[in-house]
PDB file of N, CA, C and O in Angstrom:
ATOM      1  N   MET A   1     125.956  77.122 166.338  1.00  0.00           N
ATOM      2  CA  MET A   1     125.202  78.141 165.202  1.00  0.00           C
ATOM      3  C   MET A   1     125.264  79.022 165.802  1.00  0.00           C
ATOM      4  O   MET A   1     124.963  78.992 166.995  1.00  0.00           O
ATOM      5  N   PRO A   2     125.858  80.603 164.920  1.00  0.00           N
ATOM      6  CA  PRO A   2     125.672  82.118 166.305  1.00  0.00           C
ATOM      7  C   PRO A   2     124.047  82.257 166.428  1.00  0.00           C
ATOM      8  O   PRO A   2     123.491  81.382 165.763  1.00  0.00           O
ATOM      9  N   THR A   3     123.426  82.856 166.892  1.00  0.00           N
ATOM     10  CA  THR A   3     122.123  83.518 167.433  1.00  0.00           C
ATOM     11  C   THR A   3     121.567  84.839 167.389  1.00  0.00           C
ATOM     12  O   THR A   3     121.480  85.300 168.528  1.00  0.00           O
ATOM     13  N   PHE A   4     121.109  85.713 166.389  1.00  0.00           N
ATOM     14  CA  PHE A   4     121.006  87.203 166.503  1.00  0.00           C
ATOM     15  C   PHE A   4     119.622  87.170 166.655  1.00  0.00           C
ATOM     16  O   PHE A   4     118.821  86.241 166.547  1.00  0.00           O
ATOM     17  N   ILE A   5     119.389  89.130 167.102  1.00  0.00           N
ATOM     18  CA  ILE A   5     118.308  89.525 167.433  1.00  0.00           C
ATOM     19  C   ILE A   5     118.313  90.565 166.314  1.00  0.00           C
ATOM     20  O   ILE A   5     119.128  91.469 166.126  1.00  0.00           O
ATOM     21  N   ILE A   6     117.068  90.194 165.512  1.00  0.00           N
ATOM     22  CA  ILE A   6     116.846  91.527 164.391  1.00  0.00           C
ATOM     23  C   ILE A   6     116.125  92.321 164.760  1.00  0.00           C
ATOM     24  O   ILE A   6     115.050  91.877 165.163  1.00  0.00           O
ATOM     25  N   GLU A   7     116.293  93.641 164.808  1.00  0.00           N
ATOM     26  CA  GLU A   7     115.122  94.526 165.015  1.00  0.00           C
ATOM     27  C   GLU A   7     114.817  95.251 163.315  1.00  0.00           C
ATOM     28  O   GLU A   7     115.479  95.724 162.392  1.00  0.00           O
ATOM     29  N   ARG A   8     113.625  95.013 163.596  1.00  0.00           N
ATOM     30  CA  ARG A   8     112.745  95.805 161.676  1.00  0.00           C
ATOM     31  C   ARG A   8     111.295  96.210 162.302  1.00  0.00           C
ATOM     32  O   ARG A   8     110.293  95.687 162.790  1.00  0.00           O
ATOM     33  N   GLU A   9     111.970  97.786 161.889  1.00  0.00           N
ATOM     34  CA  GLU A   9     111.048  99.232 161.962  1.00  0.00           C
ATOM     35  C   GLU A   9     109.708  99.526 161.139  1.00  0.00           C
ATOM     36  O   GLU A   9     109.526 100.332 160.227  1.00  0.00           O
ATOM     37  N   ILE A  10     108.802  98.602 161.758  1.00  0.00           N
ATOM     38  CA  ILE A  10     107.705  98.702 160.685  1.00  0.00           C
ATOM     39  C   ILE A  10     106.659  99.258 161.244  1.00  0.00           C
ATOM     40  O   ILE A  10     106.026  98.893 162.235  1.00  0.00           O
ATOM     41  N   ALA A  11     106.503 100.220 160.512  1.00  0.00           N
ATOM     42  CA  ALA A  11     105.546 101.858 161.206  1.00  0.00           C
ATOM     43  C   ALA A  11     104.144 100.367 161.414  1.00  0.00           C
ATOM     44  O   ALA A  11     104.195  99.245 160.910  1.00  0.00           O
ATOM     45  N   GLY A  12     103.236 100.852 162.162  1.00  0.00           N
ATOM     46  CA  GLY A  12     102.011  99.675 162.522  1.00  0.00           C
ATOM     47  C   GLY A  12     102.001  98.330 162.986  1.00  0.00           C
ATOM     48  O   GLY A  12     101.088  97.693 163.511  1.00  0.00           O
ATOM     49  N   ALA A  13     103.250  97.981 162.687  1.00  0.00           N
ATOM     50  CA  ALA A  13     103.151  96.585 163.202  1.00  0.00           C
ATOM     51  C   ALA A  13     102.461  95.234 164.038  1.00  0.00           C
ATOM     52  O   ALA A  13     102.360  94.029 163.807  1.00  0.00           O
ATOM     53  N   ASP A  14     101.923  96.460 165.489  1.00  0.00           N
ATOM     54  CA  ASP A  14     101.174  96.085 165.929  1.00  0.00           C
ATOM     55  C   ASP A  14      99.944  95.483 165.806  1.00  0.00           C
ATOM     56  O   ASP A  14      99.219  94.650 166.350  1.00  0.00           O
ATOM     57  N   ARG A  15     100.018  96.480 164.574  1.00  0.00           N
ATOM     58  CA  ARG A  15      98.271  96.424 163.839  1.00  0.00           C
ATOM     59  C   ARG A  15      98.191  95.346 162.222  1.00  0.00           C
ATOM     60  O   ARG A  15      97.320  95.314 161.352  1.00  0.00           O
ATOM     61  N   LEU A  16      99.347  94.664 162.337  1.00  0.00           N
ATOM     62  CA  LEU A  16      99.395  94.295 161.128  1.00  0.00           C
ATOM     63  C   LEU A  16      98.190  92.505 161.593  1.00  0.00           C
ATOM     64  O   LEU A  16      98.373  91.861 162.626  1.00  0.00           O
ATOM     65  N   SER A  17      97.335  92.214 160.747  1.00  0.00           N
ATOM     66  CA  SER A  17      96.825  91.425 160.417  1.00  0.00           C
ATOM     67  C   SER A  17      96.990  89.955 160.858  1.00  0.00           C
ATOM     68  O   SER A  17      98.142  89.657 161.171  1.00  0.00           O
ATOM     69  N   ALA A  18      96.427  89.363 160.909  1.00  0.00           N
ATOM     70  CA  ALA A  18      96.435  87.451 160.677  1.00  0.00           C
ATOM     71  C   ALA A  18      97.049  87.422 159.522  1.00  0.00           C
ATOM     72  O   ALA A  18      98.265  87.264 159.622  1.00  0.00           O
ATOM     73  N   SER A  19      96.444  87.565 157.978  1.00  0.00           N
ATOM     74  CA  SER A  19      96.465  87.485 157.522  1.00  0.00           C
ATOM     75  C   SER A  19      98.051  87.994 156.813  1.00  0.00           C
ATOM     76  O   SER A  19      98.939  87.335 156.270  1.00  0.00           O
ATOM     77  N   GLU A  20      97.980  88.753 156.965  1.00  0.00           N
ATOM     78  CA  GLU A  20      99.726  90.027 156.647  1.00  0.00           C
ATOM     79  C   GLU A  20     100.573  89.023 157.480  1.00  0.00           C
ATOM     80  O   GLU A  20     101.511  88.416 156.963  1.00  0.00           O
ATOM     81  N   LEU A  21     100.311  88.906 158.439  1.00  0.00           N
ATOM     82  CA  LEU A  21     101.391  88.268 159.302  1.00  0.00           C
ATOM     83  C   LEU A  21     102.001  86.705 158.700  1.00  0.00           C
ATOM     84  O   LEU A  21     103.120  86.221 158.531  1.00  0.00           O
ATOM     85  N   LYS A  22     100.635  86.267 158.503  1.00  0.00           N
ATOM     86  CA  LYS A  22     100.873  84.940 157.430  1.00  0.00           C
ATOM     87  C   LYS A  22     101.865  85.240 156.520  1.00  0.00           C
ATOM     88  O   LYS A  22     103.053  84.926 156.580  1.00  0.00           O
ATOM     89  N   GLU A  23     101.199  85.967 155.545  1.00  0.00           N
ATOM     90  CA  GLU A  23     102.110  86.844 154.258  1.00  0.00           C
ATOM     91  C   GLU A  23     103.347  86.802 154.834  1.00  0.00           C
ATOM     92  O   GLU A  23     103.562  85.635 155.161  1.00  0.00           O
ATOM     93  N   ILE A  24     104.101  87.385 155.065  1.00  0.00           N
ATOM     94  CA  ILE A  24     105.120  87.656 155.765  1.00  0.00           C
ATOM     95  C   ILE A  24     106.536  86.462 156.659  1.00  0.00           C
ATOM     96  O   ILE A  24     107.748  86.593 156.831  1.00  0.00           O
ATOM     97  N   SER A  25     105.621  85.485 156.982  1.00  0.00           N
ATOM     98  CA  SER A  25     105.812  84.477 157.583  1.00  0.00           C
ATOM     99  C   SER A  25     106.103  83.287 156.012  1.00  0.00           C
ATOM    100  O   SER A  25     107.224  82.820 155.805  1.00  0.00           O
ATOM    101  N   ALA A  26     105.171  83.045 155.290  1.00  0.00           N
ATOM    102  CA  ALA A  26     105.216  82.936 154.797  1.00  0.00           C
ATOM    103  C   ALA A  26     106.265  83.082 153.294  1.00  0.00           C
ATOM    104  O   ALA A  26     106.427  82.109 152.558  1.00  0.00           O
ATOM    105  N   ARG A  27     107.013  84.657 152.964  1.00  0.00           N
ATOM    106  CA  ARG A  27     107.916  84.834 152.479  1.00  0.00           C
ATOM    107  C   ARG A  27     109.147  84.349 152.864  1.00  0.00           C
ATOM    108  O   ARG A  27     109.978  83.637 152.302  1.00  0.00           O
ATOM    109  N   SER A  28     109.090  84.866 153.908  1.00  0.00           N
ATOM    110  CA  SER A  28     110.453  84.364 155.635  1.00  0.00           C
ATOM    111  C   SER A  28     110.935  82.890 154.776  1.00  0.00           C
ATOM    112  O   SER A  28     112.067  82.742 154.316  1.00  0.00           O
ATOM    113  N   ASN A  29     109.907  81.930 154.681  1.00  0.00           N
ATOM    114  CA  ASN A  29     110.329  80.697 154.672  1.00  0.00           C
ATOM    115  C   ASN A  29     110.877  80.524 153.432  1.00  0.00           C
ATOM    116  O   ASN A  29     111.950  80.032 153.084  1.00  0.00           O
ATOM    117  N   GLU A  30     109.808  81.091 152.709  1.00  0.00           N
ATOM    118  CA  GLU A  30     110.551  81.166 151.268  1.00  0.00           C
ATOM    119  C   GLU A  30     112.009  81.185 150.669  1.00  0.00           C
ATOM    120  O   GLU A  30     112.489  80.415 149.836  1.00  0.00           O
ATOM    121  N   VAL A  31     112.749  82.553 151.477  1.00  0.00           N
ATOM    122  CA  VAL A  31     113.880  83.126 151.585  1.00  0.00           C
ATOM    123  C   VAL A  31     114.861  82.195 152.235  1.00  0.00           C
ATOM    124  O   VAL A  31     115.983  81.987 151.774  1.00  0.00           O
ATOM    125  N   VAL A  32     114.385  81.642 153.331  1.00  0.00           N
ATOM    126  CA  VAL A  32     115.042  80.721 153.561  1.00  0.00           C
ATOM    127  C   VAL A  32     115.764  79.591 153.032  1.00  0.00           C
ATOM    128  O   VAL A  32     116.959  79.294 153.026  1.00  0.00           O
ATOM    129  N   ALA A  33     114.653  79.004 152.559  1.00  0.00           N
ATOM    130  CA  ALA A  33     114.382  77.230 152.279  1.00  0.00           C
ATOM    131  C   ALA A  33     115.526  78.256 150.545  1.00  0.00           C
ATOM    132  O   ALA A  33     116.418  77.438 150.317  1.00  0.00           O
ATOM    133  N   GLY A  34     115.646  78.993 149.925  1.00  0.00           N
ATOM    134  CA  GLY A  34     116.598  79.680 148.966  1.00  0.00           C
ATOM    135  C   GLY A  34     117.888  80.373 149.431  1.00  0.00           C
ATOM    136  O   GLY A  34     118.473  80.872 148.470  1.00  0.00           O
ATOM    137  N   LEU A  35     118.482  80.550 150.541  1.00  0.00           N
ATOM    138  CA  LEU A  35     119.773  81.311 150.797  1.00  0.00           C
ATOM    139  C   LEU A  35     121.012  80.350 150.115  1.00  0.00           C
ATOM    140  O   LEU A  35     122.093  80.538 149.558  1.00  0.00           O
ATOM    141  N   GLY A  36     119.905  78.865 150.639  1.00  0.00           N
ATOM    142  CA  GLY A  36     121.889  77.677 150.016  1.00  0.00           C
ATOM    143  C   GLY A  36     122.819  77.895 151.096  1.00  0.00           C
ATOM    144  O   GLY A  36     124.030  77.789 150.898  1.00  0.00           O
ATOM    145  N   VAL A  37     122.277  78.232 152.378  1.00  0.00           N
ATOM    146  CA  VAL A  37     123.112  78.493 153.713  1.00  0.00           C
ATOM    147  C   VAL A  37     122.282  78.089 155.338  1.00  0.00           C
ATOM    148  O   VAL A  37     121.120  78.292 155.692  1.00  0.00           O
ATOM    149  N   PRO A  38     123.238  77.567 155.937  1.00  0.00           N
ATOM    150  CA  PRO A  38     122.449  77.135 157.176  1.00  0.00           C
ATOM    151  C   PRO A  38     121.479  78.412 157.521  1.00  0.00           C
ATOM    152  O   PRO A  38     122.046  79.485 157.318  1.00  0.00           O
ATOM    153  N   TYR A  39     120.257  78.507 157.956  1.00  0.00           N
ATOM    154  CA  TYR A  39     119.694  79.887 158.631  1.00  0.00           C
ATOM    155  C   TYR A  39     118.601  78.952 158.663  1.00  0.00           C
ATOM    156  O   TYR A  39     118.115  78.123 157.892  1.00  0.00           O
ATOM    157  N   LYS A  40     118.284  79.576 160.369  1.00  0.00           N
ATOM    158  CA  LYS A  40     116.649  78.981 161.378  1.00  0.00           C
ATOM    159  C   LYS A  40     116.529  80.286 161.614  1.00  0.00           C
ATOM    160  O   LYS A  40     117.381  81.134 161.876  1.00  0.00           O
ATOM    161  N   TRP A  41     114.590  80.395 161.406  1.00  0.00           N
ATOM    162  CA  TRP A  41     113.944  81.001 161.633  1.00  0.00           C
ATOM    163  C   TRP A  41     113.446  80.693 163.351  1.00  0.00           C
ATOM    164  O   TRP A  41     112.523  79.896 163.520  1.00  0.00           O
ATOM    165  N   ILE A  42     114.003  81.259 164.398  1.00  0.00           N
ATOM    166  CA  ILE A  42     113.192  80.399 165.716  1.00  0.00           C
ATOM    167  C   ILE A  42     112.307  81.197 166.056  1.00  0.00           C
ATOM    168  O   ILE A  42     111.318  80.472 166.159  1.00  0.00           O
ATOM    169  N   THR A  43     111.922  82.489 166.366  1.00  0.00           N
ATOM    170  CA  THR A  43     111.128  83.141 166.469  1.00  0.00           C
ATOM    171  C   THR A  43     110.714  84.933 166.638  1.00  0.00           C
ATOM    172  O   THR A  43     111.403  85.826 167.132  1.00  0.00           O
ATOM    173  N   SER A  44     109.742  84.985 166.203  1.00  0.00           N
ATOM    174  CA  SER A  44     109.846  86.417 166.484  1.00  0.00           C
ATOM    175  C   SER A  44     108.230  87.315 166.762  1.00  0.00           C
ATOM    176  O   SER A  44     107.102  87.086 166.325  1.00  0.00           O
ATOM    177  N   TYR A  45     108.720  88.301 167.603  1.00  0.00           N
ATOM    178  CA  TYR A  45     107.912  89.325 168.539  1.00  0.00           C
ATOM    179  C   TYR A  45     107.362  90.279 168.063  1.00  0.00           C
ATOM    180  O   TYR A  45     108.126  91.113 167.577  1.00  0.00           O
ATOM    181  N   VAL A  46     106.016  90.544 167.997  1.00  0.00           N
ATOM    182  CA  VAL A  46     105.397  92.224 167.129  1.00  0.00           C
ATOM    183  C   VAL A  46     105.204  92.780 168.365  1.00  0.00           C
ATOM    184  O   VAL A  46     104.682  92.067 169.222  1.00  0.00           O
ATOM    185  N   ALA A  47     105.580  94.139 168.698  1.00  0.00           N
ATOM    186  CA  ALA A  47     105.052  94.892 169.370  1.00  0.00           C
ATOM    187  C   ALA A  47     105.635  96.613 169.354  1.00  0.00           C
ATOM    188  O   ALA A  47     106.656  97.248 169.622  1.00  0.00           O
ATOM    189  N   GLY A  48     104.043  96.870 168.783  1.00  0.00           N
ATOM    190  CA  GLY A  48     104.175  98.500 168.509  1.00  0.00           C
ATOM    191  C   GLY A  48     104.486  98.648 166.750  1.00  0.00           C
ATOM    192  O   GLY A  48     103.829  98.165 165.828  1.00  0.00           O
ATOM    193  N   ASP A  49     105.632  99.431 166.700  1.00  0.00           N
ATOM    194  CA  ASP A  49     106.378  99.192 165.760  1.00  0.00           C
ATOM    195  C   ASP A  49     107.510  98.609 164.938  1.00  0.00           C
ATOM    196  O   ASP A  49     107.911  98.859 163.801  1.00  0.00           O
ATOM    197  N   LYS A  50     107.833  97.894 165.716  1.00  0.00           N
ATOM    198  CA  LYS A  50     108.697  97.080 166.197  1.00  0.00           C
ATOM    199  C   LYS A  50     108.267  95.392 165.924  1.00  0.00           C
ATOM    200  O   LYS A  50     107.330  94.894 166.548  1.00  0.00           O
ATOM    201  N   ILE A  51     108.928  94.744 165.101  1.00  0.00           N
ATOM    202  CA  ILE A  51     109.295  93.103 164.893  1.00  0.00           C
ATOM    203  C   ILE A  51     110.740  92.894 165.476  1.00  0.00           C
ATOM    204  O   ILE A  51     111.661  93.599 165.066  1.00  0.00           O
ATOM    205  N   TYR A  52     110.871  92.264 166.098  1.00  0.00           N
ATOM    206  CA  TYR A  52     111.601  91.539 166.693  1.00  0.00           C
ATOM    207  C   TYR A  52     112.053  90.000 166.408  1.00  0.00           C
ATOM    208  O   TYR A  52     111.082  89.245 166.379  1.00  0.00           O
ATOM    209  N   CYS A  53     113.140  89.450 166.220  1.00  0.00           N
ATOM    210  CA  CYS A  53     113.147  88.423 165.577  1.00  0.00           C
ATOM    211  C   CYS A  53     114.134  87.696 166.381  1.00  0.00           C
ATOM    212  O   CYS A  53     114.795  88.435 167.110  1.00  0.00           O
ATOM    213  N   VAL A  54     114.395  86.526 166.441  1.00  0.00           N
ATOM    214  CA  VAL A  54     115.636  85.661 166.355  1.00  0.00           C
ATOM    215  C   VAL A  54     115.528  84.571 165.522  1.00  0.00           C
ATOM    216  O   VAL A  54     114.677  83.782 165.112  1.00  0.00           O
ATOM    217  N   HIS A  55     116.784  84.833 165.414  1.00  0.00           N
ATOM    218  CA  HIS A  55     117.383  83.705 163.550  1.00  0.00           C
ATOM    219  C   HIS A  55     118.897  83.577 164.077  1.00  0.00           C
ATOM    220  O   HIS A  55     119.658  84.292 164.729  1.00  0.00           O
ATOM    221  N   GLU A  56     118.959  82.163 163.402  1.00  0.00           N
ATOM    222  CA  GLU A  56     120.888  81.323 163.500  1.00  0.00           C
ATOM    223  C   GLU A  56     121.084  81.224 162.224  1.00  0.00           C
ATOM    224  O   GLU A  56     120.526  80.491 161.408  1.00  0.00           O
ATOM    225  N   ALA A  57     121.973  82.060 162.077  1.00  0.00           N
ATOM    226  CA  ALA A  57     122.760  82.289 161.177  1.00  0.00           C
ATOM    227  C   ALA A  57     123.844  82.384 161.169  1.00  0.00           C
ATOM    228  O   ALA A  57     124.271  82.424 162.323  1.00  0.00           O
ATOM    229  N   GLU A  58     125.260  82.506 159.799  1.00  0.00           N
ATOM    230  CA  GLU A  58     126.931  82.112 160.237  1.00  0.00           C
ATOM    231  C   GLU A  58     127.069  83.330 160.362  1.00  0.00           C
ATOM    232  O   GLU A  58     128.001  83.577 161.127  1.00  0.00           O
ATOM    233  N   SER A  59     126.405  84.523 159.831  1.00  0.00           N
ATOM    234  CA  SER A  59     126.902  85.908 160.278  1.00  0.00           C
ATOM    235  C   SER A  59     125.591  86.625 160.144  1.00  0.00           C
ATOM    236  O   SER A  59     124.437  86.235 159.967  1.00  0.00           O
ATOM    237  N   ALA A  60     126.224  87.958 160.307  1.00  0.00           N
ATOM    238  CA  ALA A  60     125.117  88.983 160.168  1.00  0.00           C
ATOM    239  C   ALA A  60     125.245  89.313 158.612  1.00  0.00           C
ATOM    240  O   ALA A  60     124.154  89.762 158.260  1.00  0.00           O
ATOM    241  N   ASP A  61     125.824  89.286 157.912  1.00  0.00           N
ATOM    242  CA  ASP A  61     125.730  89.168 157.121  1.00  0.00           C
ATOM    243  C   ASP A  61     124.358  88.391 156.096  1.00  0.00           C
ATOM    244  O   ASP A  61     123.328  88.861 155.613  1.00  0.00           O
ATOM    245  N   VAL A  62     124.789  87.421 156.088  1.00  0.00           N
ATOM    246  CA  VAL A  62     123.421  86.195 156.255  1.00  0.00           C
ATOM    247  C   VAL A  62     122.353  86.981 156.046  1.00  0.00           C
ATOM    248  O   VAL A  62     121.881  87.392 154.986  1.00  0.00           O
ATOM    249  N   ILE A  63     121.809  87.256 157.833  1.00  0.00           N
ATOM    250  CA  ILE A  63     120.700  87.880 158.164  1.00  0.00           C
ATOM    251  C   ILE A  63     120.342  89.164 157.755  1.00  0.00           C
ATOM    252  O   ILE A  63     119.206  89.615 157.898  1.00  0.00           O
ATOM    253  N   GLU A  64     121.534  89.936 157.108  1.00  0.00           N
ATOM    254  CA  GLU A  64     121.199  90.966 155.983  1.00  0.00           C
ATOM    255  C   GLU A  64     120.901  90.689 155.021  1.00  0.00           C
ATOM    256  O   GLU A  64     120.074  91.380 154.427  1.00  0.00           O
ATOM    257  N   ARG A  65     121.439  89.567 154.454  1.00  0.00           N
ATOM    258  CA  ARG A  65     121.190  88.772 153.047  1.00  0.00           C
ATOM    259  C   ARG A  65     119.963  88.721 153.040  1.00  0.00           C
ATOM    260  O   ARG A  65     119.327  89.562 152.404  1.00  0.00           O
ATOM    261  N   HIS A  66     119.252  87.584 153.843  1.00  0.00           N
ATOM    262  CA  HIS A  66     118.049  87.592 154.347  1.00  0.00           C
ATOM    263  C   HIS A  66     116.577  88.707 154.377  1.00  0.00           C
ATOM    264  O   HIS A  66     115.422  88.680 153.951  1.00  0.00           O
ATOM    265  N   ALA A  67     117.103  89.262 154.842  1.00  0.00           N
ATOM    266  CA  ALA A  67     116.407  90.907 155.027  1.00  0.00           C
ATOM    267  C   ALA A  67     115.952  91.217 153.366  1.00  0.00           C
ATOM    268  O   ALA A  67     114.892  91.341 152.753  1.00  0.00           O
ATOM    269  N   ARG A  68     117.129  91.251 153.106  1.00  0.00           N
ATOM    270  CA  ARG A  68     117.062  92.628 151.662  1.00  0.00           C
ATOM    271  C   ARG A  68     116.163  92.096 151.210  1.00  0.00           C
ATOM    272  O   ARG A  68     115.168  92.809 151.079  1.00  0.00           O
ATOM    273  N   GLU A  69     116.009  90.194 150.618  1.00  0.00           N
ATOM    274  CA  GLU A  69     115.522  88.997 149.646  1.00  0.00           C
ATOM    275  C   GLU A  69     114.265  88.975 149.980  1.00  0.00           C
ATOM    276  O   GLU A  69     113.439  89.035 149.069  1.00  0.00           O
ATOM    277  N   ALA A  70     113.848  88.892 151.256  1.00  0.00           N
ATOM    278  CA  ALA A  70     112.596  88.987 151.518  1.00  0.00           C
ATOM    279  C   ALA A  70     111.782  90.526 152.151  1.00  0.00           C
ATOM    280  O   ALA A  70     110.924  90.431 153.029  1.00  0.00           O
ATOM    281  N   GLY A  71     112.131  91.686 151.658  1.00  0.00           N
ATOM    282  CA  GLY A  71     111.970  92.588 151.670  1.00  0.00           C
ATOM    283  C   GLY A  71     111.805  93.429 152.955  1.00  0.00           C
ATOM    284  O   GLY A  71     112.005  94.643 152.974  1.00  0.00           O
ATOM    285  N   PHE A  72     111.541  92.919 153.707  1.00  0.00           N
ATOM    286  CA  PHE A  72     112.002  93.159 154.940  1.00  0.00           C
ATOM    287  C   PHE A  72     113.273  94.465 155.888  1.00  0.00           C
ATOM    288  O   PHE A  72     114.438  94.130 155.670  1.00  0.00           O
ATOM    289  N   PRO A  73     113.205  95.222 156.424  1.00  0.00           N
ATOM    290  CA  PRO A  73     114.009  95.775 157.460  1.00  0.00           C
ATOM    291  C   PRO A  73     114.519  94.868 158.334  1.00  0.00           C
ATOM    292  O   PRO A  73     114.094  94.041 159.140  1.00  0.00           O
ATOM    293  N   ALA A  74     116.087  95.478 157.723  1.00  0.00           N
ATOM    294  CA  ALA A  74     116.430  94.821 159.243  1.00  0.00           C
ATOM    295  C   ALA A  74     117.817  95.840 160.051  1.00  0.00           C
ATOM    296  O   ALA A  74     119.047  95.824 160.025  1.00  0.00           O
ATOM    297  N   ASN A  75     116.483  96.851 160.884  1.00  0.00           N
ATOM    298  CA  ASN A  75     117.428  98.102 161.286  1.00  0.00           C
ATOM    299  C   ASN A  75     118.514  97.616 162.133  1.00  0.00           C
ATOM    300  O   ASN A  75     119.605  98.069 161.789  1.00  0.00           O
ATOM    301  N   LYS A  76     118.542  96.826 163.141  1.00  0.00           N
ATOM    302  CA  LYS A  76     119.819  96.930 163.939  1.00  0.00           C
ATOM    303  C   LYS A  76     119.631  94.958 163.837  1.00  0.00           C
ATOM    304  O   LYS A  76     118.660  94.201 163.833  1.00  0.00           O
ATOM    305  N   VAL A  77     121.109  94.772 163.770  1.00  0.00           N
ATOM    306  CA  VAL A  77     120.836  93.019 163.618  1.00  0.00           C
ATOM    307  C   VAL A  77     122.399  93.258 165.307  1.00  0.00           C
ATOM    308  O   VAL A  77     123.305  94.077 165.460  1.00  0.00           O
ATOM    309  N   THR A  78     121.814  91.800 166.339  1.00  0.00           N
ATOM    310  CA  THR A  78     122.867  92.135 167.529  1.00  0.00           C
ATOM    311  C   THR A  78     123.374  90.693 167.416  1.00  0.00           C
ATOM    312  O   THR A  78     122.308  90.103 167.591  1.00  0.00           O
ATOM    313  N   LEU A  79     124.026  90.011 167.291  1.00  0.00           N
ATOM    314  CA  LEU A  79     124.610  88.824 168.195  1.00  0.00           C
ATOM    315  C   LEU A  79     125.054  88.587 169.351  1.00  0.00           C
ATOM    316  O   LEU A  79     125.992  89.001 170.032  1.00  0.00           O
ATOM    317  N   LEU A  80     123.860  87.525 169.522  1.00  0.00           N
ATOM    318  CA  LEU A  80     124.000  87.083 171.588  1.00  0.00           C
ATOM    319  C   LEU A  80     124.764  87.240 171.537  1.00  0.00           C
ATOM    320  O   LEU A  80     125.579  87.332 170.619  1.00  0.00           O
ATOM    321  N   ALA A  81     124.786  87.385 173.172  1.00  0.00           N
ATOM    322  CA  ALA A  81     126.638  87.161 173.327  1.00  0.00           C
ATOM    323  C   ALA A  81     126.151  85.299 175.156  1.00  0.00           C
ATOM    324  O   ALA A  81     126.945  84.553 175.728  1.00  0.00           O
ATOM    325  N   ALA A  82     124.672  85.420 175.285  1.00  0.00           N
ATOM    326  CA  ALA A  82     123.954  84.114 176.077  1.00  0.00           C
ATOM    327  C   ALA A  82     122.939  84.652 176.003  1.00  0.00           C
ATOM    328  O   ALA A  82     122.608  85.652 175.365  1.00  0.00           O
ATOM    329  N   SER A  83     122.140  83.705 176.965  1.00  0.00           N
ATOM    330  CA  SER A  83     120.741  83.418 177.192  1.00  0.00           C
ATOM    331  C   SER A  83     120.434  83.384 178.443  1.00  0.00           C
ATOM    332  O   SER A  83     120.636  82.218 178.781  1.00  0.00           O
ATOM    333  N   ILE A  84     119.942  84.169 179.626  1.00  0.00           N
ATOM    334  CA  ILE A  84     119.426  83.444 180.551  1.00  0.00           C
ATOM    335  C   ILE A  84     117.942  83.508 180.462  1.00  0.00           C
ATOM    336  O   ILE A  84     117.393  83.994 179.474  1.00  0.00           O
ATOM    337  N   GLY A  85     117.063  82.866 181.811  1.00  0.00           N
ATOM    338  CA  GLY A  85     116.071  82.848 181.957  1.00  0.00           C
ATOM    339  C   GLY A  85     115.418  82.391 183.401  1.00  0.00           C
ATOM    340  O   GLY A  85     116.239  82.867 184.186  1.00  0.00           O
ATOM    341  N   PRO A  86     114.583  81.850 184.061  1.00  0.00           N
ATOM    342  CA  PRO A  86     114.458  82.624 185.312  1.00  0.00           C
ATOM    343  C   PRO A  86     115.257  80.681 185.819  1.00  0.00           C
ATOM    344  O   PRO A  86     115.167  80.494 187.033  1.00  0.00           O
ATOM    345  N   MET A  87     115.611  80.027 185.397  1.00  0.00           N
ATOM    346  CA  MET A  87     116.113  78.911 185.405  1.00  0.00           C
ATOM    347  C   MET A  87     117.329  78.985 185.677  1.00  0.00           C
ATOM    348  O   MET A  87     117.984  78.230 186.395  1.00  0.00           O
ATOM    349  N   THR A  88     117.759  80.165 184.943  1.00  0.00           N
ATOM    350  CA  THR A  88     119.865  80.659 185.088  1.00  0.00           C
ATOM    351  C   THR A  88     120.107  80.790 186.611  1.00  0.00           C
ATOM    352  O   THR A  88     121.281  81.135 186.747  1.00  0.00           O
ATOM    353  N   ALA A  89     119.380  80.639 188.066  1.00  0.00           N
ATOM    354  CA  ALA A  89     119.492  81.462 188.698  1.00  0.00           C
ATOM    355  C   ALA A  89     119.511  80.111 189.859  1.00  0.00           C
ATOM    356  O   ALA A  89     120.037  80.086 190.972  1.00  0.00           O
ATOM    357  N   ASP A  90     118.729  79.025 189.137  1.00  0.00           N
ATOM    358  CA  ASP A  90     118.849  77.109 190.211  1.00  0.00           C
ATOM    359  C   ASP A  90     120.138  76.932 189.548  1.00  0.00           C
ATOM    360  O   ASP A  90     120.685  75.961 190.071  1.00  0.00           O
ATOM    361  N   ALA A  91     120.965  77.503 188.508  1.00  0.00           N
ATOM    362  CA  ALA A  91     122.189  76.442 187.413  1.00  0.00           C
ATOM    363  C   ALA A  91     123.540  76.717 188.623  1.00  0.00           C
ATOM    364  O   ALA A  91     124.653  76.230 188.427  1.00  0.00           O
TER     365      ALA A  91
END
């Protein structure tokens, strides 16, 4: 399944409380469960006024549907071309 990076612009994202992040996560999980199509939330990173999410889905349209139904912005959705890390140098 294709993997996407989603950039969400949320003012003060880095100041969201643990409780607020828990609520956001629960809402995302609820929407994923109701999509009726293959979808997997891998992880998210909170930095400054943005949350960067890594999700697997059939298409960017499904990513945008998830965002719409969850009430989250999806300001930029980018298909990953490759994944590299320190071990890539040893391959």
